[in-house]
Phi, psi and omega in degrees: 000144175286144188236133170234131173252120183222140174252151179248117183245159184178165165291157181300135175075021177265000165107024183299306189293321182298320178300312180298322173308308181297326175299314178299316184289320187277350175268001179061034177289333179266153179294163181302319185268008183271129183273134183246119183279157173304146179040060186293331181290339176277088184277341180280139182305319178297318176305315182289325180288322183265356182063036175234154175261122188265311181248140175302143176236144178255134175215170173213146179228155176256126175224123184049237180261026185239140174261115182254111175274132188236130173244122177270116190260158176288148179263345185271143187298332180301338184242029185284339180300324181292325175302318187292320182289325178298331185298338182280349181257350186241170180243354176198164182226149163264114180271104182272129179226130178302131178289349175256312185288324187070205182290140183229173184306318182286334175306309180301316183301306185298318182294323179300315177297320178296319179287328177298324177275358178055051172252143192284133183261144161241130187267130172245112175276109188260163174060038180293347176279347187295139174302141184057029176286147178219079183307318183298320179295317183300317177296321175299319179291327178292313179303311182305314183295319179300313180292318179295325181278000174078034178300140171299155184305320185295339175274344179290339175268053191281150179285140179235135177238145184243136182205170172230101181294328182295318180269350176075035180242156181202161179193159173276353185255148180282348184283134185294327183287350181268356178294135176231148181306137174111168183241018186306318174310323182282312177304311182295324181290321175301320178290324185271331186262323186278125177288170180291160181301143179275074188226170177245117188284325184262154179114169177302152185293144167218123179217132185233117180284131184253340181228150176241145171224172184219141179221136184298333184271324186246356186080217182290138178237131178251131184244126185193190183256133169291102189278336183200146176073204183226143182244138185236151170294144185064009179279138177283131183228163166258136183247121178268114189282173182293327182277002175094355174287166180223134176225154185259133172214165181257134175289108180285316186216149168237135177232136171253181183231144174202120184065224179270006189251144175261116183245143180295139174230166182262331181206162176215149184248164178310136182099341179278143175262120189219168175246140182239132177235151178118357180253108182297146174051036173295139180240156174301128176097349178287161179242127169269127190232163171306147182305125179056023173229077186276128179216088186285139176281155175303139176302144179274143179279135175240124181301129177290148177298149181240353185227140179224156180221160172256129176250131185218171173294135180298120181246014182287160177301339180265010179304138177083357182279336183244318187268168181250334183250099191245332194283164182291323186291325176297314187288320176296319181298320177298316180295324179294322179292327182287327177294335183293333183248345183244102182287346179280349185260141178230138179225134181218143182272142182273122185301137178062029173221172176258042182228150181231141174267117180253113184253140184214191182270356183166177181296317184295319181302315183282321183295326178290322172301314179296319180295321175296317177296320179298317185287344172279356179102009185272145166251139176199172172235146181228152181266178176295136177295142174234144179290152178267117181271140181237156172253117182241119182052041178079004181248134177289119185237152179227154178288143177239154183230153171269131180240127175245131187231131174246122187212139174303143184310322189294339184258358186301314180306318176299316183294311182305307184302314180297313180291327179293321178287351177255014174087015178292147174238116184287126180242343178197142176223138186222119178267138176216101187053241183266001177264149176233131175251117182242146176236132180235161162249121184226142172298140183306328178304317182290343184270349179290121182084353184285321187304318181293319179295324180296316180297320182292311183295337180259005183055026177089000185268347188269147173249132185226132175226141172212155181212146188295144184244305182181172168268132182231162176312137180301128179277130177278074177211149183273092179233157177106345180261144173296134182266340183270151179278174181231162177262122188240127179304138176253001181214171182246156181146208179248134184292140180248150170304319184300312184291318181298321185295332179276340183267331190292342174291346175278346183175213183245128182276153175249353188239160171255161174297140186099344175293141178278130176232161171228166181296132181094355180277136179282121188247350179185180178254132177281159177286335186248180189272015177245155175275148185228129177278127185226158173252132181240011186243007182291133176270149171291133180295135184270139179230173177274001180274137179279136180268145170291153180306325184296332181284338188266340180268119182246125184255111183258154173285153177290123184294155173285126181265124183253139175274169180300311177300324177295318179298321181287327175298318197280322189291156178259174183294348177266011184233166181223161169252119173273129186238129175225169185298338178257341186199174166218145181232151173260143183208162174279147179298319176260116185283317185298128182301312183293317180296324184290319180297322183292313180296320176297321180293321178296317177297318180294327179289322179299316178294319182301318179289327173298315183291335182273000000 
């Protein structure tokens, strides 16, 4: 059977996974009576809730006499490392672009990776039925992006298909009235435009895993392309390790893909995308070869982590009330398991403590890990994310990011002032009616906590996207810390309406009456830039006098609800987020009020001495 290997790449939320759904349905891969859920490839609960793809997914469909292997890639910058490795497995990409939004930061990132790997692109303009869609403008933007990224001449004459993945229609024409049910234009373009796999059918085996998975029954699973020869189940093979050593193992299981299923197979040939199980400690980029006939493939580049946090055992007064998995050994074991399947994650223990430094590709990357652990019954506490500083050629360097912002003109001044104070460098500004599109280069440090401020200052009308650019010399400016103070509980108990009513005039509350609080827990935001100790558990004194009904009715403002990412963004370096299966709370590292004040005075004295 003829084979085509293709990846679907795009900016986040431009419709990759919905398009894969339509390709699966229109290829008749499913049985007549089989129900296909929306975004079927997003199998993880968090993926389905948030509408994002976190892990790359592999599927295969049959169309006419062709087997088309399709890889649905993540669209978010934090998971961009997977996109880069997938380019080594495919011979073409479907570049999906929103017919209204056009090219975005992540469009540039994924297309750059595809062009570097010299895989042929087909452009799919999606959401052509969207109000105010402008497919012609979007195609011009894509062409400009190709030229800007130095695409070879043969790629500039790219094939373009227009579709609505949501409605399941497509066409070679940009006119909305020409849209027809089905995805045949995409299938036909894949067959005619994407070349056969660049592999060698004869010769000794070469297989290189580009993605990892993990299964409790078979352990690590390596997913990749058979580059040369044939691989068999139960076959003895030699594995060329990352350090150059060679070890022999037996292939326990081989898996192929069809529709949403991973199916056991007995053998696979060059050009097939498969999963291999049975090799302990298999790593991305190692080469599985014919026994005693080692020919290692070039190592795959893996993007290094740019952000780190400290994970530790929950030490709050409420520890153990919600979760079942509390101990350091359980947390460490869970993180080690995650490292088995996520090559962008690094974990190291802080000596003589019950804490671990966990490094990842960004806040979303780490917050999804925390959310998964929370749902599995773990309790833990985590510190503020910090960027990873590197020394390059003797110079202290930090990561910088490309930031693209769409904002109503009324809020532009506030955004520019805020980004300038965070070390941002304006590189482009474009007016479009009442909207302004600005592009910045900003230190990653300056983006910590910025997204929440951005949404507030633009009243929710602003759109922000950012992606890692490069390491640059460290900027000597104090960015990344929250400047506003917080309201911190000075006693423990249950929050009362009476106490909250007297505290809320000092700022914005984070808790409702009835919430359990402890000393040192952050219960609100102060109006001013200093922290303030407050009591939220005080009961109204009872007297023998009867109160009028108006005295007993307390009307409170709605507290600010914070998501996990917002909490991680919000805290300062002297604070932690406590995470349990049912909730998360922000708290000070030092809970006792008197001890905390003593410590703060000591730090202030040290800073004063340094300045003098």
